[in-house]
C-alpha positions, -999 to +999 in steps of 0.1 A: -099+001-196-080-029-203-053-015-174-078-012-149-097-044-158-067-062-151-056-048-119-097-056-109-091-095-113-055-093-099-060-077-068-098-089-062-095-098-029-088-071-001-076-098+021-056-127+021-086-148+034-109-154+009-147-159+007-166-193-006-171-180-042-170-215-059-200-230-046-230-242-065-261-223-077-286-228-052-323-233-068-346-227-040-375-247-052-351-279-057-343-299-024-318-314-040-299-284-048-303-272-010-285-305+002-260-301-027-252-268-018-250-275+021-227-304+013-202-279-008-204-257+016-196-278+050-168-295+029-154-262+015-128-242+037-113-210+027-079-216+049-047-214+038-033-246+024+000-235+040+007-209+065+036-182+056+068-184+075+083-150+084+122-142+095+130-115+124+162-094+111+179-064+116+166-051+148+128-067+153+120-063+117+097-090+104+101-104+068+088-129+043+112-147+022+090-165+000+086-155-036+050-166-040+039-157-005+057-122-008+031-118-046+002-135-026+007-107+005+005-080-018-020-094-046-045-098-014-044-067+011-012-048-004+004-059+030+041-052+036+068-030+013+094-047-004+133-040+003+144-034-035+114-021-048+089+012-045+060-008-026+050-042-048+080-071-052+096-063-087+131-063-084+137-100-094+113-095-124+133-059-135+166-075-130+155-102-155+144-077-180+177-056-176+196-090-184+176-097-212+164-129-194+129-117-197+120-087-222+083-090-218+081-075-180+071-039-176+078-027-138+059+003-124+097+015-122+100+014-156+067+033-165+073+058-141+105+068-158+092+065-192+061+085-183+085+113-166+108+117-199+075+117-219+067+149-200+097+163-202+098+161-244+062+174-243+069+206-218+100+212-246+082+208-276+056+232-257+085+261-247+091+258-286+054+268-300+049+291-271+082+310-285+066+301-318+035+318-307+047+349-288+067+358-326+031+354-345+015+377-324+044+404-328+042+399-364+002+410-361-012+375-371-046+373-363-057+350-332-076+328-353-046+313-375-026+312-341-052+288-325-055+268-358-018+266-354-020+251-318-046+229-327-022+216-355+006+212-334-013+192-304-023+171-334+014+163-343+023+161-313-004+135-301+007+117-330+042+115-324+053+087-305+070+100-276+083+067-262+118+064-249+136+035-272+138+000-254+173+004-231+202-019-239+209-048-215+230-039-187+250-068-171+276-058-146+306-080-133+290-087-095+258-102-117+277-132-124+269-141-083+230-139-090+225-158-126+217-194-117+210-223-142+170-214-143+171-179-135+186-155-111+189-155-069+161-136-055+174-108-034+143-090-023+121-096+007+090-083+017+089-062+050+059-066+070+049-036+097+047-049+133+011-043+135+004-061+098+023-087+112+000-091+143-033-088+123-022-116+097-018-137+126-045-127+151-074-111+127-063-139+098-046-172+105-021-161+075+014-164+092+028-193+110+037-179+142+015-167+169+006-135+186+023-145+214+057-150+194+056-124+170+049-103+209+084-115+221+102-110+189+090-074+190+092-066+229+112-092+241+104-118+269+100-092+297+086-057+280+074-028+301+045-012+301+055+017+276+063-003+254+034-031+255+009+003+252+028+019+225+023-015+204-013-021+216-019+015+204-005+016+171-024-021+165-060-010+178-058+018+152-043-006+124-074-032+132-098-003+130-094+010+099-087-023+085-122-036+098-137-009+082-129-020+052-096+005+043-065-007+027-041+004+057-002+014+044+026+030+061+024+069+062+060+077+075+066+090+035+040+120+046+048+121+084+022+099+097+012+066+111-011+053+083-025+061+049-059+050+039-068+035+005-100+029-006-088-004-022-054+000-029-025+018-040-030+004-078-059+023-081-059+056-066-040+080-041-044+077-007-077+095+009-067+101+040-035+103+067-035+093+099-022+104+131-024+078+159-023+093+194-027+085+231-059+096+245-035+121+269-014+133+240-021+172+237+010+187+212+010+224+209-001+241+180+028+245+160+029+203+158-007+204+146+001+234+121+034+211+107+015+180+099-016+198+087+005+215+062+026+184+048-005+162+049-027+194+030+000+197+003+000+162-006-038+169-009-049+147+016-074+150+050-056+140+081-071+122+111-063+125+144-069+088+158-071+088+195-068+049+212-081+054+251-078+021+274-104+011+291-088-010+319-061-001+341-028-004+339-025-034+360-052-052+346-036-048+309-003-062+327-020-091+337-041-101+305-008-098+284+012-121+308-021-148+304-018-143+264-051-132+263-047-105+235-084-106+226-093-089+255-062-063+254-073-053+223-107-050+230-101-029+261-093-001+242-114+027+226-108+049+193-119+080+188-115+103+156-112+142+149-112+151+112-086+178+114-085+206+083-062+232+082-080+266+085-067+290+053-082+325+055-087+331+020-103+301+015-122+296+044-138+329+051-172+320+059 
């Protein structure tokens, strides 16, 4: 229970811009309370004290180099993916633990490895007992006695501490280049999807560059309509689900554009997988069958998200040249279809 309570406190806010939750208590019958509450409300702000800087490297890849900025974006909305970690930027803490500088850190990767070894140890012990149970049945032992022995075996297995011994500190030759007087060099950066960078600039004032600057970094100074249309289609779908309260993550692992979480990866698995399509796209049945089989095998529901422009090509290009991104994004409509693969053995009605 404490684990979930800790996560609830750490990931309290779903977005980097927080609501004003430090206002004083309002007493409706007290006029002075109203005045003080209004003063606190007017004088308060939820804007960031300093906007986050980004870098563009390796072919239009947007990264966040600042260590505090990386953790802030992850803890407040689960934005980005760390390059040297699974998702959360934990490389520095894991390296400190490996070098013996910080022993208190328990990274997600390390916890996953321990659980994997625990499951293997449990399966090994379980196979041993299965052989013993089969031998007892051959000898004619009553099922009630076998059941008692099984319960005793489970109790003993539960009491055993199947936890891996703490690993010895591993120091490599190249680690000398990482060591500093007060710690190590942080080699990790947080990589943002293009739509995440636009969202953190257009919808929320979080990143330092403007939407026009990010668009030019991604598409160049003179993009074609196809490039603009593809970017708009992806962003409109991303903004649509973010505005409805979903935590949107990259779905490349499952062959789709986005994964939708109710709160975020630390709390539960993604419930939906989203394929973003142009309103004119008509894939054949093999495409639907393939993607639905992959998504269904991961126990997720597939959403086909169609994005349709409401303006003509020339009007969209004109608005884009005028840098009127609000009108550009607002001139698109989103349609959704929940797709489920029909299985004859399960869907007979």
